[in-house]
FINUDREN-111496 format. One record per atom (N, C-alpha, C): residue in three letters; atom name; x, y, z; residue number from 1. Coordinates in pm, 1 decimal, padded with zeros to 6 digits, always signed. Layout:
// FINUDREN-111496
 residuo atomo       xx       yy       zz num
     Ala    CA        X        Y        Z NUM
...
// end
This chain:
// FINUDREN-111496
 residuo atomo       xx       yy       zz num
     Met     N +02140.0 -00346.1 -00500.3   1
     Met    CA +02133.1 -00487.6 -00529.1   1
     Met     C +02257.9 -00554.6 -00472.4   1
     Asp     N +02237.4 -00657.2 -00392.1   2
     Asp    CA +02350.5 -00724.8 -00330.8   2
     Asp     C +02360.6 -00870.1 -00375.6   2
     Leu     N +02306.7 -00901.7 -00490.2   3
     Leu    CA +02312.9 -01036.5 -00544.2   3
     Leu     C +02458.1 -01064.8 -00583.1   3
     Lys     N +02516.2 -01171.1 -00530.3   4
     Lys    CA +02658.6 -01199.6 -00553.1   4
     Lys     C +02691.0 -01240.1 -00696.5   4
     Thr     N +02591.0 -01281.3 -00773.3   5
     Thr    CA +02614.3 -01316.3 -00913.7   5
     Thr     C +02595.3 -01196.1 -01005.2   5
     Tyr     N +02562.6 -01078.5 -00947.6   6
     Tyr    CA +02548.3 -00955.8 -01025.9   6
     Tyr     C +02685.5 -00891.8 -01042.4   6
     His     N +02727.4 -00875.3 -01168.0   7
     His    CA +02861.1 -00824.5 -01198.3   7
     His     C +02860.7 -00680.1 -01245.2   7
     Gly     N +02744.2 -00616.8 -01251.2   8
     Gly    CA +02738.8 -00476.1 -01287.1   8
     Gly     C +02765.7 -00450.9 -01433.4   8
     Asn     N +02841.6 -00344.9 -01458.5   9
     Asn    CA +02864.8 -00295.8 -01593.6   9
     Asn     C +02986.8 -00362.9 -01656.5   9
     Ile     N +02977.1 -00494.3 -01683.7  10
     Ile    CA +03084.6 -00561.9 -01755.7  10
     Ile     C +03037.8 -00584.9 -01898.8  10
     Cys     N +03132.6 -00591.0 -01990.0  11
     Cys    CA +03096.2 -00609.2 -02130.7  11
     Cys     C +03068.2 -00757.0 -02160.0  11
     Lys     N +03006.2 -00781.0 -02272.5  12
     Lys    CA +02970.4 -00916.2 -02315.1  12
     Lys     C +03093.7 -01006.7 -02321.1  12
     Gln     N +03204.3 -00954.6 -02371.9  13
     Gln    CA +03326.6 -01034.0 -02386.3  13
     Gln     C +03379.9 -01078.0 -02249.8  13
     Thr     N +03382.9 -00987.0 -02152.2  14
     Thr    CA +03428.6 -01021.6 -02017.9  14
     Thr     C +03336.4 -01126.0 -01956.9  14
     Cys     N +03207.9 -01108.6 -01975.7  15
     Cys    CA +03108.3 -01203.7 -01927.7  15
     Cys     C +03136.6 -01342.7 -01984.8  15
     Glu     N +03157.2 -01350.8 -02113.8  16
     Glu    CA +03182.5 -01479.9 -02179.1  16
     Glu     C +03311.1 -01543.4 -02127.7  16
     Gln     N +03413.2 -01462.4 -02101.1  17
     Gln    CA +03538.3 -01515.2 -02046.9  17
     Gln     C +03517.5 -01573.8 -01906.9  17
     Leu     N +03443.3 -01502.1 -01823.0  18
     Leu    CA +03416.9 -01550.1 -01687.4  18
     Leu     C +03340.1 -01682.5 -01689.4  18
     Leu     N +03237.5 -01690.4 -01773.8  19
     Leu    CA +03158.4 -01812.9 -01780.6  19
     Leu     C +03237.5 -01927.7 -01842.3  19
     Ser     N +03320.6 -01898.1 -01941.9  20
     Ser    CA +03401.9 -02002.0 -02005.0  20
     Ser     C +03505.4 -02057.9 -01908.1  20
     Arg     N +03560.6 -01971.8 -01823.4  21
     Arg    CA +03656.6 -02018.8 -01721.8  21
     Arg     C +03590.7 -02117.9 -01627.5  21
     Lys     N +03465.7 -02092.0 -01592.5  22
     Lys    CA +03390.7 -02184.4 -01507.1  22
     Lys     C +03371.0 -02316.4 -01581.6  22
     Gly     N +03335.7 -02307.1 -01710.9  23
     Gly    CA +03330.2 -02422.5 -01798.7  23
     Gly     C +03225.1 -02527.7 -01766.9  23
     Lys     N +03122.2 -02492.4 -01690.9  24
     Lys    CA +03019.1 -02589.3 -01655.3  24
     Lys     C +02885.4 -02545.7 -01713.1  24
     Asp     N +02814.1 -02640.7 -01774.1  25
     Asp    CA +02679.5 -02609.8 -01821.9  25
     Asp     C +02595.8 -02562.9 -01703.8  25
     Gly     N +02520.7 -02455.7 -01724.7  26
     Gly    CA +02437.6 -02399.7 -01618.9  26
     Gly     C +02505.4 -02288.5 -01541.1  26
     Ala     N +02635.4 -02263.7 -01566.8  27
     Ala    CA +02703.2 -02150.6 -01501.8  27
     Ala     C +02633.7 -02023.1 -01548.4  27
     Phe     N +02614.3 -01928.6 -01457.3  28
     Phe    CA +02542.6 -01807.1 -01494.6  28
     Phe     C +02591.9 -01688.0 -01414.6  28
     Leu     N +02561.8 -01569.9 -01467.4  29
     Leu    CA +02582.6 -01444.7 -01397.2  29
     Leu     C +02484.6 -01342.3 -01451.3  29
     Ile     N +02471.9 -01233.1 -01377.8  30
     Ile    CA +02384.8 -01122.7 -01420.5  30
     Ile     C +02472.8 -01000.2 -01439.8  30
     Arg     N +02448.5 -00928.1 -01548.4  31
     Arg    CA +02523.4 -00806.3 -01577.9  31
     Arg     C +02426.7 -00701.4 -01630.4  31
     Asp     N +02474.5 -00576.9 -01638.1  32
     Asp    CA +02395.9 -00469.7 -01698.2  32
     Asp     C +02394.5 -00488.1 -01849.8  32
     Ser     N +02282.8 -00455.7 -01912.3  33
     Ser    CA +02274.3 -00458.8 -02058.1  33
     Ser     C +02362.9 -00349.1 -02114.6  33
     Glu     N +02433.0 -00380.3 -02222.1  34
     Glu    CA +02515.7 -00279.2 -02289.3  34
     Glu     C +02432.4 -00192.5 -02382.6  34
     Thr     N +02314.6 -00240.4 -02423.0  35
     Thr    CA +02237.6 -00169.8 -02524.2  35
     Thr     C +02113.5 -00098.9 -02471.1  35
     Ile     N +02057.6 -00146.9 -02359.7  36
     Ile    CA +01936.0 -00085.9 -02307.6  36
     Ile     C +01958.1 -00045.8 -02162.5  36
     Gln     N +01958.6 +00084.1 -02137.4  37
     Gln    CA +01981.5 +00136.3 -02002.9  37
     Gln     C +01872.1 +00088.0 -01907.2  37
     Gly     N +01913.8 +00043.0 -01789.1  38
     Gly    CA +01819.6 -00000.1 -01686.5  38
     Gly     C +01775.3 -00145.1 -01698.3  38
     Val     N +01825.7 -00215.4 -01798.9  39
     Val    CA +01790.1 -00356.2 -01819.4  39
     Val     C +01909.3 -00442.3 -01779.4  39
     Leu     N +01879.8 -00558.1 -01723.8  40
     Leu    CA +01983.9 -00653.4 -01684.4  40
     Leu     C +01986.3 -00768.9 -01782.9  40
     Cys     N +02097.1 -00841.9 -01784.9  41
     Cys    CA +02109.3 -00960.4 -01869.6  41
     Cys     C +02144.7 -01080.0 -01782.9  41
     Leu     N +02071.0 -01188.0 -01800.9  42
     Leu    CA +02102.6 -01316.1 -01739.4  42
     Leu     C +02179.4 -01394.1 -01844.4  42
     Cys     N +02305.5 -01424.5 -01815.6  43
     Cys    CA +02392.5 -01491.8 -01911.7  43
     Cys     C +02419.8 -01632.8 -01861.1  43
     Val     N +02394.3 -01731.4 -01947.1  44
     Val    CA +02400.4 -01871.7 -01908.4  44
     Val     C +02491.5 -01947.1 -02004.8  44
     Tyr     N +02580.0 -02029.5 -01948.9  45
     Tyr    CA +02676.3 -02107.2 -02026.6  45
     Tyr     C +02621.4 -02247.4 -02052.0  45
     Lys     N +02628.5 -02292.1 -02179.2  46
     Lys    CA +02592.2 -02429.8 -02212.7  46
     Lys     C +02671.5 -02473.0 -02334.8  46
     Gln     N +02745.3 -02580.8 -02320.9  47
     Gln    CA +02821.7 -02640.7 -02430.3  47
     Gln     C +02903.3 -02538.4 -02508.4  47
     Lys     N +02985.6 -02464.3 -02435.4  48
     Lys    CA +03079.2 -02365.6 -02491.7  48
     Lys     C +03011.2 -02246.9 -02558.8  48
     Met     N +02883.4 -02224.0 -02527.4  49
     Met    CA +02811.7 -02106.8 -02578.0  49
     Met     C +02750.0 -02032.7 -02460.8  49
     Val     N +02734.6 -01901.0 -02477.2  50
     Val    CA +02670.1 -01820.4 -02374.2  50
     Val     C +02537.9 -01768.3 -02430.2  50
     Tyr     N +02431.2 -01798.0 -02359.0  51
     Tyr    CA +02297.1 -01752.7 -02394.9  51
     Tyr     C +02262.8 -01634.8 -02305.2  51
     Thr     N +02208.1 -01529.7 -02364.9  52
     Thr    CA +02176.8 -01408.0 -02290.4  52
     Thr     C +02027.2 -01380.9 -02294.7  52
     Tyr     N +01971.3 -01359.2 -02176.4  53
     Tyr    CA +01828.8 -01329.9 -02162.2  53
     Tyr     C +01815.3 -01195.1 -02092.9  53
     Arg     N +01730.6 -01108.5 -02145.7  54
     Arg    CA +01710.2 -00977.0 -02083.2  54
     Arg     C +01614.6 -00989.5 -01965.2  54
     Ile     N +01651.8 -00926.1 -01856.2  55
     Ile    CA +01566.4 -00918.7 -01738.1  55
     Ile     C +01508.1 -00778.3 -01734.6  55
     Met     N +01376.8 -00771.7 -01746.9  56
     Met    CA +01307.6 -00643.4 -01746.2  56
     Met     C +01243.3 -00623.7 -01609.0  56
     Gln     N +01232.3 -00498.3 -01567.7  57
     Gln    CA +01163.6 -00467.2 -01443.0  57
     Gln     C +01037.7 -00388.4 -01476.6  57
     Thr     N +00924.9 -00433.0 -01422.3  58
     Thr    CA +00797.4 -00367.9 -01450.4  58
     Thr     C +00784.9 -00239.0 -01370.3  58
     His     N +00683.4 -00161.2 -01401.5  59
     His    CA +00660.0 -00036.4 -01328.4  59
     His     C +00622.2 -00064.3 -01182.6  59
     Thr     N +00582.7 -00187.0 -01151.1  60
     Thr    CA +00550.0 -00222.7 -01012.0  60
     Thr     C +00670.0 -00280.5 -00938.0  60
     Gly     N +00785.0 -00291.6 -01006.5  61
     Gly    CA +00906.9 -00339.8 -00942.4  61
     Gly     C +00931.4 -00488.3 -00955.5  61
     Gln     N +00842.6 -00559.0 -01025.8  62
     Gln    CA +00863.4 -00702.2 -01044.0  62
     Gln     C +00960.5 -00726.6 -01159.2  62
     Tyr     N +01022.4 -00845.3 -01158.9  63
     Tyr    CA +01119.5 -00882.9 -01261.4  63
     Tyr     C +01061.0 -00990.8 -01351.5  63
     Thr     N +01097.7 -00986.1 -01480.7  64
     Thr    CA +01055.6 -01087.6 -01576.0  64
     Thr     C +01163.3 -01102.3 -01682.5  64
     Leu     N +01174.0 -01222.1 -01740.1  65
     Leu    CA +01263.6 -01241.4 -01853.6  65
     Leu     C +01188.2 -01205.6 -01979.5  65
     Gln     N +01255.7 -01138.2 -02070.8  66
     Gln    CA +01194.4 -01106.9 -02199.4  66
     Gln     C +01172.4 -01239.4 -02272.5  66
     Thr     N +01050.3 -01262.5 -02317.4  67
     Thr    CA +01017.5 -01389.6 -02380.0  67
     Thr     C +00986.1 -01371.8 -02527.3  67
     Ser     N +00982.7 -01483.3 -02596.6  68
     Ser    CA +00942.6 -01483.9 -02737.6  68
     Ser     C +00792.3 -01462.7 -02746.0  68
     Pro     N +00744.8 -01411.9 -02859.2  69
     Pro    CA +00600.0 -01395.0 -02875.2  69
     Pro     C +00527.7 -01528.6 -02853.8  69
     Gly     N +00417.6 -01524.1 -02779.9  70
     Gly    CA +00339.8 -01644.1 -02754.7  70
     Gly     C +00377.4 -01718.2 -02627.4  70
     Val     N +00492.5 -01685.2 -02569.0  71
     Val    CA +00534.8 -01748.9 -02444.4  71
     Val     C +00487.6 -01661.7 -02328.3  71
     Gln     N +00417.2 -01722.9 -02234.4  72
     Gln    CA +00363.4 -01647.0 -02121.6  72
     Gln     C +00475.4 -01601.2 -02029.1  72
     Glu     N +00471.4 -01472.5 -01992.8  73
     Glu    CA +00571.5 -01416.1 -01902.4  73
     Glu     C +00546.2 -01462.4 -01759.5  73
     Lys     N +00654.1 -01476.7 -01683.5  74
     Lys    CA +00645.3 -01505.3 -01540.8  74
     Lys     C +00702.4 -01384.3 -01468.4  74
     Phe     N +00641.7 -01346.1 -01357.5  75
     Phe    CA +00684.7 -01228.4 -01283.0  75
     Phe     C +00731.9 -01269.5 -01144.3  75
     Phe     N +00836.6 -01201.7 -01096.1  76
     Phe    CA +00898.7 -01234.6 -00967.8  76
     Phe     C +00919.7 -01107.5 -00887.2  76
     Lys     N +00900.1 -01116.9 -00756.2  77
     Lys    CA +00917.8 -01001.0 -00668.2  77
     Lys     C +01064.0 -00960.1 -00657.9  77
     Thr     N +01155.1 -01059.0 -00659.1  78
     Thr    CA +01297.7 -01029.4 -00644.3  78
     Thr     C +01377.8 -01104.4 -00750.9  78
     Leu     N +01501.2 -01060.0 -00771.6  79
     Leu    CA +01591.3 -01132.6 -00861.9  79
     Leu     C +01622.7 -01270.5 -00805.4  79
     Glu     N +01630.7 -01279.7 -00673.7  80
     Glu    CA +01657.9 -01408.5 -00610.3  80
     Glu     C +01546.9 -01508.7 -00643.3  80
     Asp     N +01420.3 -01462.7 -00643.5  81
     Asp    CA +01307.8 -01549.0 -00679.4  81
     Asp     C +01316.5 -01592.0 -00825.9  81
     Leu     N +01356.1 -01499.6 -00913.6  82
     Leu    CA +01372.1 -01531.0 -01055.2  82
     Leu     C +01478.3 -01639.5 -01072.3  82
     Ile     N +01593.0 -01622.0 -01007.3  83
     Ile    CA +01702.4 -01719.8 -01016.1  83
     Ile     C +01655.1 -01855.9 -00964.9  83
     Lys     N +01589.5 -01855.6 -00850.9  84
     Lys    CA +01540.9 -01980.8 -00790.4  84
     Lys     C +01449.4 -02055.4 -00888.2  84
     Asn     N +01360.0 -01983.2 -00955.4  85
     Asn    CA +01268.9 -02045.5 -01051.9  85
     Asn     C +01345.2 -02109.5 -01167.2  85
     Tyr     N +01442.4 -02037.1 -01222.9  86
     Tyr    CA +01513.3 -02087.1 -01339.9  86
     Tyr     C +01622.3 -02188.6 -01305.7  86
     Lys     N +01637.6 -02222.1 -01178.4  87
     Lys    CA +01724.2 -02334.0 -01139.8  87
     Lys     C +01649.6 -02467.3 -01155.2  87
     Arg     N +01517.7 -02458.1 -01178.2  88
     Arg    CA +01438.0 -02578.7 -01200.6  88
     Arg     C +01441.5 -02614.9 -01348.8  88
     Arg     N +01430.0 -02742.1 -01375.9  89
     Arg    CA +01428.8 -02790.7 -01515.0  89
     Arg     C +01303.6 -02743.6 -01589.2  89
     Gly     N +01317.2 -02732.4 -01721.6  90
     Gly    CA +01202.7 -02708.2 -01808.3  90
     Gly     C +01136.8 -02572.7 -01794.2  90
     Gln     N +01215.4 -02469.3 -01766.1  91
     Gln    CA +01158.7 -02335.7 -01749.3  91
     Gln     C +01178.2 -02246.8 -01872.1  91
     Gly     N +01231.2 -02304.3 -01981.9  92
     Gly    CA +01239.7 -02229.4 -02107.2  92
     Gly     C +01376.4 -02172.9 -02140.9  92
     Leu     N +01476.0 -02193.1 -02055.0  93
     Leu    CA +01611.5 -02147.0 -02086.4  93
     Leu     C +01686.5 -02255.7 -02163.3  93
     Ala     N +01799.9 -02221.0 -02220.0  94
     Ala    CA +01882.6 -02318.3 -02291.3  94
     Ala     C +01919.7 -02434.6 -02199.0  94
     Thr     N +01939.6 -02405.3 -02073.1  95
     Thr    CA +01963.9 -02505.5 -01969.6  95
     Thr     C +01924.2 -02444.2 -01836.2  95
     Gln     N +01894.8 -02527.2 -01740.4  96
     Gln    CA +01858.6 -02473.2 -01609.2  96
     Gln     C +01980.9 -02408.1 -01545.5  96
     Leu     N +01957.4 -02306.7 -01463.7  97
     Leu    CA +02067.1 -02240.2 -01393.7  97
     Leu     C +02124.8 -02335.4 -01291.1  97
     Gly     N +02257.6 -02335.1 -01281.2  98
     Gly    CA +02321.5 -02425.6 -01187.2  98
     Gly     C +02421.7 -02357.8 -01097.9  98
     His     N +02529.5 -02310.9 -01155.2  99
     His    CA +02643.5 -02259.5 -01079.6  99
     His     C +02655.6 -02109.5 -01100.3  99
     Gly     N +02622.8 -02032.4 -00999.2 100
     Gly    CA +02636.9 -01888.0 -01008.7 100
     Gly     C +02783.1 -01848.1 -01004.6 100
     Val     N +02826.1 -01764.8 -01099.2 101
     Val    CA +02962.9 -01712.1 -01100.1 101
     Val     C +02960.7 -01584.0 -01018.7 101
     Lys     N +03023.2 -01589.1 -00902.0 102
     Lys    CA +03020.4 -01475.2 -00810.8 102
     Lys     C +03128.5 -01375.2 -00846.7 102
     Arg     N +03096.6 -01248.0 -00825.7 103
     Arg    CA +03197.6 -01144.4 -00848.8 103
     Arg     C +03299.2 -01152.7 -00735.7 103
     Lys     N +03422.0 -01116.7 -00767.2 104
     Lys    CA +03529.5 -01126.9 -00668.5 104
     Lys     C +03542.8 -01002.7 -00583.1 104
     Thr     N +03501.9 -00889.7 -00636.0 105
     Thr    CA +03517.0 -00765.6 -00560.7 105
     Thr     C +03381.7 -00700.5 -00542.4 105
     Arg     N +03374.6 -00614.4 -00444.6 106
     Arg    CA +03252.5 -00539.1 -00420.9 106
     Arg     C +03237.1 -00435.0 -00530.1 106
     Leu     N +03114.4 -00419.4 -00578.6 107
     Leu    CA +03090.5 -00321.0 -00684.3 107
     Leu     C +03105.5 -00180.8 -00629.0 107
     Gln     N +03171.5 -00096.9 -00703.0 108
     Gln    CA +03191.8 +00043.1 -00664.8 108
     Gln     C +03095.6 +00129.9 -00744.0 108
     Gln     N +03052.8 +00238.8 -00685.7 109
     Gln    CA +02971.8 +00336.4 -00759.0 109
     Gln     C +03062.0 +00400.5 -00863.4 109
     Arg     N +03020.8 +00398.0 -00988.4 110
     Arg    CA +03104.2 +00452.8 -01095.2 110
     Arg     C +03064.3 +00596.9 -01123.0 110
     His     N +03164.2 +00678.4 -01152.2 111
     His    CA +03139.5 +00819.2 -01182.7 111
     His     C +03175.6 +00843.0 -01328.1 111
     Val     N +03077.8 +00881.9 -01408.1 112
     Val    CA +03096.6 +00896.9 -01551.8 112
     Val     C +03205.6 +00997.2 -01585.1 112
     Gln     N +03212.0 +01107.6 -01512.0 113
     Gln    CA +03311.5 +01209.1 -01546.6 113
     Gln     C +03454.5 +01161.3 -01523.3 113
     Asp     N +03473.3 +01057.3 -01439.5 114
     Asp    CA +03607.0 +01005.6 -01411.7 114
     Asp     C +03651.4 +00898.9 -01510.9 114
     Glu     N +03560.0 +00853.6 -01595.3 115
     Glu    CA +03591.8 +00743.8 -01685.4 115
     Glu     C +03638.0 +00794.5 -01821.2 115
     Thr     N +03723.5 +00716.6 -01883.0 116
     Thr    CA +03761.9 +00742.9 -02019.9 116
     Thr     C +03683.6 +00647.2 -02106.1 116
     Pro     N +03621.4 +00694.5 -02212.2 117
     Pro    CA +03541.9 +00603.7 -02293.9 117
     Pro     C +03627.8 +00493.8 -02354.1 117
     Asp     N +03570.6 +00372.0 -02366.5 118
     Asp    CA +03644.8 +00261.5 -02425.5 118
     Asp     C +03611.2 +00247.3 -02574.0 118
     Tyr     N +03573.8 +00356.0 -02634.9 119
     Tyr    CA +03545.7 +00358.3 -02776.9 119
     Tyr     C +03603.3 +00486.8 -02834.6 119
     Glu     N +03618.9 +00486.8 -02964.6 120
     Glu    CA +03671.3 +00604.8 -03032.4 120
     Glu     C +03554.8 +00690.2 -03078.3 120
     Glu     N +03559.5 +00818.3 -03045.8 121
     Glu    CA +03452.9 +00907.6 -03089.7 121
     Glu     C +03471.3 +00936.7 -03237.7 121
     Val     N +03362.3 +00926.8 -03310.8 122
     Val    CA +03365.7 +00945.8 -03455.7 122
     Val     C +03274.9 +01062.5 -03490.7 122
     Glu     N +03330.4 +01159.0 -03564.2 123
     Glu    CA +03250.5 +01275.6 -03602.0 123
     Glu     C +03153.7 +01241.2 -03714.4 123
     Asp     N +03202.9 +01173.2 -03817.9 124
     Asp    CA +03118.9 +01138.5 -03930.8 124
     Asp     C +03070.5 +00995.3 -03912.6 124
     Ser     N +02941.5 +00978.2 -03889.5 125
     Ser    CA +02889.1 +00844.7 -03864.0 125
     Ser     C +02825.9 +00782.8 -03988.3 125
     Ser     N +02866.8 +00825.9 -04107.3 126
     Ser    CA +02807.2 +00774.1 -04229.8 126
     Ser     C +02841.6 +00627.2 -04253.4 126
     Asp     N +02943.4 +00574.8 -04185.2 127
     Asp    CA +02980.8 +00434.1 -04200.9 127
     Asp     C +02894.7 +00342.4 -04114.6 127
     Tyr     N +02807.6 +00398.0 -04033.5 128
     Tyr    CA +02727.3 +00318.7 -03940.8 128
     Tyr     C +02583.5 +00308.5 -03990.7 128
     Val     N +02526.6 +00192.1 -03975.3 129
     Val    CA +02389.9 +00167.1 -04016.2 129
     Val     C +02311.8 +00127.2 -03892.1 129
     Val     N +02196.8 +00188.4 -03871.4 130
     Val    CA +02110.8 +00152.0 -03761.4 130
     Val     C +02016.2 +00043.2 -03809.2 130
     Val     N +02017.9 -00070.1 -03739.2 131
     Val    CA +01931.4 -00182.5 -03776.6 131
     Val     C +01822.5 -00193.4 -03671.8 131
     Leu     N +01698.9 -00184.7 -03715.7 132
     Leu    CA +01585.9 -00195.1 -03624.4 132
     Leu     C +01515.6 -00327.5 -03648.5 132
     Pro     N +01461.5 -00386.3 -03542.9 133
     Pro    CA +01389.1 -00513.6 -03562.9 133
     Pro     C +01264.8 -00491.1 -03648.2 133
     Ser     N +01233.0 -00592.7 -03725.7 134
     Ser    CA +01115.2 -00579.3 -03813.6 134
     Ser     C +00988.6 -00617.6 -03743.3 134
// end
């Protein structure tokens, strides 16, 4: 993927900082989901808030935004087509996409064995509760 607004594996906090620095309604970027492997997130800035929409890829390779129940899904051949569509008014986002926040450096292939985890490993997980949607 060579989309310049794709920032790869950045955390939600870094994403929010980048969009807040831009400070314009409609500023957006795409990042990897932190919770679901293989899913992307479209993050959009509006009035000092960041709205996050999951971008799912179908088994045929098309892209769609995860929608609320009852809202008809739209499918796109490329991420560029998806972005182009949501730059138009009234497409169901908090605001239309306007200003893409481009990454400053080229994305590097990351090697898991070379990374140090940014979390503390916990042996006893009794303090954690798994919350599932109802």
